[in-house]
C-alpha positions in Angstrom: -28.1 94.7 -140.1 -25.8 96.8 -138.7 -28.6 98.4 -136.4 -30.0 95.1 -135.2 -26.0 94.5 -134.1 -25.6 98.0 -132.4 -29.1 96.9 -130.2 -28.1 93.5 -129.1 -24.8 95.3 -128.1 -26.5 97.8 -126.4 -28.7 95.2 -124.5 -25.6 92.9 -123.5 -24.2 95.8 -122.1 -27.1 97.0 -120.5 -27.4 93.8 -118.9 -23.7 93.4 -117.9 -24.3 96.7 -116.4 -27.0 95.8 -114.4 -25.9 92.6 -113.4 -23.0 94.5 -111.7 -24.9 97.4 -110.2 -27.3 94.2 -108.1 -23.7 92.6 -107.2 -22.5 96.1 -105.7 -25.6 96.2 -103.8 -25.6 92.7 -102.5 -21.9 92.9 -101.3 -23.4 96.5 -99.3 -25.9 95.0 -97.8 -23.5 92.0 -96.9 -21.6 94.2 -95.6 -23.8 96.5 -93.5 -25.7 93.5 -92.4 -22.6 92.1 -90.8 -21.4 95.7 -89.0 -25.5 95.6 -87.8 -25.3 92.3 -86.2 -22.1 92.7 -84.7 -22.8 96.3 -83.1 -26.3 94.4 -82.2 -24.1 91.9 -80.5 -21.6 94.1 -79.0 -24.7 95.9 -77.3 -25.9 92.6 -76.1 -22.3 92.3 -73.9 -22.4 95.3 -72.9 -25.8 95.5 -71.4 -25.1 91.9 -69.8 -22.4 93.8 -68.6 -24.4 96.9 -67.0 -26.8 94.3 -65.3 -24.4 92.8 -64.0 -22.4 95.9 -62.4 -26.0 96.6 -61.8 -26.6 93.6 -59.8 -22.9 93.6 -57.9 -23.6 97.8 -56.9 -27.4 96.2 -55.7 -25.8 93.5 -53.2 -22.9 95.9 -52.3 -25.3 98.5 -51.1 -27.2 95.7 -49.5 -30.7 96.9 -51.8 -31.6 93.1 -52.8 -34.9 93.6 -52.8 -35.1 97.0 -53.8 -37.5 98.0 -56.6 -36.2 98.8 -60.1 -35.3 102.0 -60.7 -38.2 102.3 -63.5 -40.5 101.4 -61.0 -39.0 103.3 -58.0 -40.5 103.7 -54.8 -41.8 106.6 -53.5 -39.3 107.5 -50.8 -38.4 111.2 -51.5 -35.2 110.3 -52.0 -32.7 109.5 -55.0 -30.5 106.2 -53.5 -27.0 106.4 -54.5 -26.8 103.8 -56.5 -29.3 105.3 -59.1 -26.5 107.8 -60.1 -24.1 105.0 -60.4 -26.4 103.3 -62.6 -27.1 106.6 -64.4 -23.5 107.1 -64.8 -23.2 103.6 -66.5 -26.3 104.6 -69.0 -24.3 107.4 -70.1 -21.0 105.6 -70.8 -23.1 103.3 -73.0 -25.2 105.7 -74.7 -28.0 104.0 -73.5 -32.3 105.7 -73.2 -31.8 107.4 -69.7 -35.5 108.3 -70.0 -36.7 105.4 -67.4 -33.8 104.8 -65.4 -32.5 108.6 -64.5 
């Protein structure tokens, strides 16, 4: 009978261990998920601010009707506002390949 009690205790210990491990994993997942969502929200706000800054610059430069940097006109010369946009993108650590 002693080996049956040991087997039951071993099973109970293993069950408790697995439940504890699953709870820890769920807690870590929730923490990471919250962190990711927070960073996505922050990046969205930064993109909104960047978009507003770009629009403000375009207005200041009198380039309301000019094409976006992702669809450049073949003028042969990069507008000054493009270097400002690239500077913003560097600050935000955004992939600049389509802009600069």
